[in-house]
C-alpha positions in Angstrom: 0.0 0.0 0.0 1.4 3.3 -1.1 1.7 6.1 1.4 1.2 9.7 0.1 4.0 12.1 0.9 2.9 15.6 1.8 5.5 18.2 0.6 6.9 20.5 3.2 5.6 24.1 3.0 7.8 26.6 1.3 9.0 29.4 3.7 7.9 32.9 2.8 10.6 34.9 1.3 12.2 37.6 3.6 11.4 41.0 2.2 14.5 42.9 1.0 15.2 46.1 2.9 14.0 49.2 1.1 16.8 51.4 0.0 16.1 55.1 -0.6 18.3 57.6 -2.3 20.4 59.9 -0.2 18.3 62.9 1.1 14.9 61.3 0.5 12.6 61.5 3.6 11.0 58.5 5.0 7.2 58.1 4.5 4.9 59.8 6.9 4.1 57.8 10.0 7.3 55.6 9.7 9.2 55.3 13.0 12.3 57.4 13.4 15.5 55.6 12.5 13.9 53.5 9.8 12.5 50.7 12.0 12.7 51.7 15.6 9.5 51.4 17.5 7.4 54.4 18.2 7.5 56.0 21.7 11.3 55.7 22.2 13.3 58.6 23.6 14.5 61.2 21.1 17.7 60.4 19.2 20.9 62.4 19.5 20.0 64.3 16.4 16.5 65.2 17.8 18.1 66.4 21.0 20.5 68.6 19.1 17.7 70.1 17.1 15.7 70.9 20.3 18.8 72.4 21.9 19.3 74.6 18.8 15.7 75.7 19.0 16.0 76.7 22.6 19.2 78.6 21.9 17.5 80.6 19.2 14.6 81.3 21.7 16.9 82.2 24.6 17.1 86.0 23.8 13.3 86.2 23.8 12.9 84.0 26.9 15.6 86.1 28.8 13.9 89.3 27.7 10.5 88.1 28.8 11.7 87.0 32.2 13.9 90.0 32.9 11.7 92.8 31.3 8.1 91.5 31.6 7.5 88.7 34.0 10.1 89.8 36.6 8.9 93.4 36.8 5.2 92.2 37.0 6.0 89.9 39.9 8.0 92.7 41.7 5.2 95.2 41.2 2.6 92.8 42.6 4.8 92.6 45.7 5.3 96.4 45.9 1.5 96.9 45.7 1.3 95.6 49.2 4.2 97.6 50.6 5.3 101.1 51.4 8.1 101.7 48.9 9.7 105.0 47.9 12.4 103.8 45.5 15.2 104.6 48.0 14.4 102.6 51.2 13.6 98.9 51.5 9.9 98.1 51.0 7.8 97.7 54.1 4.8 95.4 54.0 1.5 97.2 54.8 -1.1 94.8 53.3 -4.1 96.5 51.7 -3.4 100.0 52.9 -2.4 101.2 49.4 -5.7 100.0 47.9 -7.7 101.6 50.8 -6.0 104.9 50.3 -6.4 104.7 46.5 -10.2 104.2 46.7 -10.5 107.1 49.1 -8.4 109.5 47.1 -10.6 112.1 45.2 -7.9 112.7 42.6 -7.8 108.9 41.9 -11.6 109.0 41.3 -11.1 112.1 39.0 -8.5 110.1 37.0 -10.9 107.2 36.6 -13.6 109.7 35.4 -11.4 111.5 32.9 -10.1 108.2 31.5 -13.6 106.7 31.2 -14.8 109.8 29.5 -11.9 109.7 27.1 -12.4 106.0 26.3 -16.2 106.3 25.8 -15.9 109.4 23.5 -12.5 108.9 21.7 -12.7 105.2 20.8 -16.1 105.3 18.9 -15.2 108.5 17.1 -11.8 107.1 16.0 -13.4 103.9 14.8 -16.1 105.8 13.0 -13.6 108.0 11.2 -11.5 104.9 10.3 -14.4 103.0 8.9 -15.7 106.0 6.9 -12.4 106.6 5.2 -11.9 102.9 4.6 -15.3 102.8 2.8 -14.1 105.7 0.6 -10.8 104.1 -0.1 -12.4 100.8 -0.9 -13.9 102.3 -4.1 -11.9 102.2 -7.3 -10.3 105.6 -7.7 -7.1 107.0 -9.0 -4.3 107.6 -6.6 -5.5 105.2 -3.9 -2.0 104.3 -2.9 -1.2 108.0 -2.2 -4.4 108.5 -0.2 -3.8 105.3 1.9 -0.3 106.5 2.8 -1.5 110.0 3.6 -4.3 108.8 5.9 -2.0 106.3 7.6 0.9 108.7 8.2 -0.7 110.3 11.4 -0.7 106.9 13.1 3.1 106.7 12.7 3.9 110.2 14.1 0.8 111.0 16.2 2.2 109.5 19.4 5.4 111.5 19.3 6.3 114.3 21.7 6.7 116.8 18.9 3.2 116.2 17.6 1.8 116.6 21.2 3.7 120.0 21.5 2.3 121.1 18.1 -1.2 120.0 19.1 -0.9 122.0 22.4 0.1 125.1 20.3 -2.8 124.7 17.9 -5.4 124.6 20.7 -3.9 127.3 22.8 -5.4 130.8 23.4 -5.2 132.8 20.2 -4.0 129.9 18.0 -5.5 128.4 14.9 -8.5 126.7 16.6 -9.3 129.8 18.6 -9.3 132.0 15.5 -11.5 129.5 13.7 -14.0 129.7 16.5 -14.1 133.5 16.2 -14.8 133.3 12.5 -17.7 131.0 13.1 -19.1 133.3 15.8 -18.3 131.0 18.7 -16.8 132.0 22.0 -13.1 132.6 21.9 -10.6 131.1 24.3 -8.1 128.3 24.0 -9.0 124.8 24.8 -5.7 124.1 26.7 -6.5 126.5 29.5 -10.1 125.3 29.9 -10.4 122.3 32.2 -13.8 121.4 30.6 -12.6 121.4 27.0 -9.0 120.3 27.2 -10.0 116.6 27.2 -11.7 117.2 23.8 -8.3 118.3 22.5 -7.0 114.8 23.4 -10.0 113.2 21.7 -9.3 115.2 18.6 -5.7 114.0 18.6 -6.7 110.4 18.9 -9.3 110.7 16.2 -6.7 112.2 13.9 -4.6 109.0 14.3 -7.2 106.7 12.7 -4.8 105.3 10.1 -4.1 101.9 11.8 -7.7 100.8 12.3 -8.5 102.2 8.8 -6.0 99.8 7.2 -7.5 96.9 9.1 -11.0 97.9 8.1 -9.9 98.2 4.5 -8.5 94.7 4.5 -11.8 93.4 5.9 -13.8 95.3 3.2 -11.7 93.7 0.5 -12.9 90.3 1.6 -16.7 91.1 1.2 -18.0 89.3 -1.9 -19.2 91.8 -4.5 -22.0 89.4 -5.5 -23.8 90.2 -2.2 -23.9 93.9 -3.1 -25.0 93.2 -6.7 -27.8 90.9 -5.5 -29.0 93.5 -2.9 -28.9 96.3 -5.5 -31.0 94.2 -7.9 -33.5 93.7 -5.0 -33.7 97.5 -4.6 -31.8 97.8 -1.3 -30.6 101.3 -0.6 -26.9 102.1 0.2 -27.7 102.4 3.9 -29.5 99.0 4.0 -26.6 97.4 2.0 -24.2 98.9 4.6 -26.2 97.8 7.6 -27.2 94.3 6.4 -24.1 93.3 4.3 -21.1 95.4 5.2 -21.3 95.4 8.9 -22.1 91.7 9.4 -19.4 90.7 7.0 -16.7 92.8 8.6 -17.9 92.3 12.2 -14.9 90.2 13.2 -12.6 93.0 12.0 -14.8 95.5 13.8 -14.5 93.5 17.0 -10.7 93.3 16.7 -10.5 97.1 16.2 -12.9 97.8 19.1 -10.9 95.6 21.4 -7.5 96.9 20.4 -8.4 100.6 20.4 -10.2 100.3 23.8 -7.1 98.9 25.4 -4.9 101.6 23.8 -7.3 104.3 25.1 -6.9 103.1 28.6 -3.1 103.3 28.2 -2.9 107.0 27.0 -0.2 108.9 28.8 2.3 110.9 26.6 -0.1 113.2 24.8 -2.1 113.8 28.0 0.9 114.7 30.0 2.5 117.0 27.4 -0.7 118.7 26.3 -1.8 119.4 29.8 1.6 120.3 31.3 1.2 124.0 31.0 2.2 125.1 34.5 0.4 122.1 35.9 1.0 118.4 35.1 -2.0 116.7 33.5 -4.0 119.8 32.7 -5.5 122.7 34.5 -7.8 121.6 37.4 -6.8 118.0 36.4 -8.5 118.3 33.1 -6.3 115.7 31.5 -5.6 113.7 34.6 -5.9 110.3 32.9 -5.2 107.2 35.0 -1.7 106.6 33.8 -0.8 110.3 34.3 -1.8 110.1 38.0 0.0 106.8 38.3 3.2 108.5 37.0 2.8 111.4 39.4 2.4 109.0 42.4 5.3 106.8 41.4 7.9 109.1 40.1 7.1 112.6 41.3 5.8 111.7 44.8 8.1 108.6 45.1 5.3 106.4 46.2 6.0 103.3 44.0 4.0 101.0 46.3 0.8 103.0 45.7 1.7 103.4 42.0 2.1 99.6 41.7 -1.4 99.1 43.3 -2.8 101.5 40.8 -1.1 99.7 37.9 -2.6 96.4 39.0 -6.1 98.0 39.4 -5.7 99.3 35.8 -4.8 95.8 34.6 -7.9 94.3 36.3 -10.1 97.0 34.7 -8.7 96.3 31.2 -9.1 92.6 31.8 -12.7 93.1 32.9 -13.5 95.2 29.9 -11.9 92.7 27.6 -13.9 89.9 29.2 -17.1 91.8 28.7 -16.3 92.4 25.0 -15.6 88.8 24.4 -18.8 87.8 26.2 -21.0 90.1 24.2 -19.3 89.5 20.8 -21.4 86.3 20.4 -24.4 88.5 19.8 -23.1 90.8 17.1 -20.0 89.2 15.6 -20.7 86.8 12.7 -18.1 84.3 11.7 -18.1 82.0 8.7 -19.4 78.5 9.4 -16.7 76.5 11.3 -14.4 79.5 11.5 -15.1 80.3 15.2 
C-alpha cells in the first residue's frame, strides 16, 4: 500500500530592505531611524535640534523673564508695601488699595479716563471705517491716499506732535481763530479744564490710520456678489451697509474695538504733554488720565508702592472690559461656518 507524501511548506521569502536615495525623507508615519518602534526617547539628532531651537529662543525668553515677567511679579509685591524707591519696601497689606479708593484725585483720573475712552474710541473707529469705505472704491491715486491717511498713526504719538497740538489749541491759536470766524466763544482749549479733554479726543481721532488699514483689509474680503444681489432687489446704500457690510466685517470691527479700547486706557504721553502748561496733566486735572496720575504718584511723589497698586487695578479694569467684550461678541460678531 502506497503512502502519500505531503510536501513540506515553502517558507515565505524575507522582504528585502527598502533602499532610498540619499536625502529622500521616510514616508509619513514611519518610526524614526527606519524601523525603531514608536515611543522611544529622542535620538541624539533630535536632542541637538531641540537644543538649537532653545538657543534661538533664549534671547526672547531672557527678555520676557527680565523685562516683563520679573517686573510684573515685583510690582505685585510692591503693591502691598510702602516703597519710595530709595528705602527697603515695608509690608503694609491692603493700605495702598484703601488709600487709593478714598483719594478724590484717583476718582477724578478714573472719570477722565472713562470719558476719554467712551468718546474717543467710537469717534476714532467711525472715522477709520468711513475713510476705509471711501478708499475701498476704485479711484485713481488710492496708494497715495492710503499712505497720507496712515501717516498720522506713525507720528501722532510722538512728543513733537503733542507739542504742536498744544500750540494749535492754545489761546489765540488756529482753533481759537477758527471759532471766532464761526461766531463761537473765543478762548483756548488748553487753558479750559472742561474742553482740554476734547483736544485729546481730537488728537486720537486724527490718528485713525491703523484701524483704517484693518477695516480696508476686511472690506476687500466682502464678496461683490452680495452687493449686486442686494442692489437688484432694490436695497438702498444704507441697507446694504447695515445688512451686508457690517455683518461681513464684524470680526474685523470686534478686533479694532478691542485693540483701540485697550490703547485708550493706556494713554499717557499726549495727555501729560498737552496738559503740562504750569500744571502736570492739565488745569484743574482736566487731562488727569489714569496713567498720568500713576506716573505722578510713582515718580514725582516717590510712592512706588501706591503706583504699583494703581497699575494692577488698571490691569484688572482692562481685563474686565476685555472679558465683557468677548462675552458680548457672540451677539453681534458673525463668523463663517466653522471659523469660530
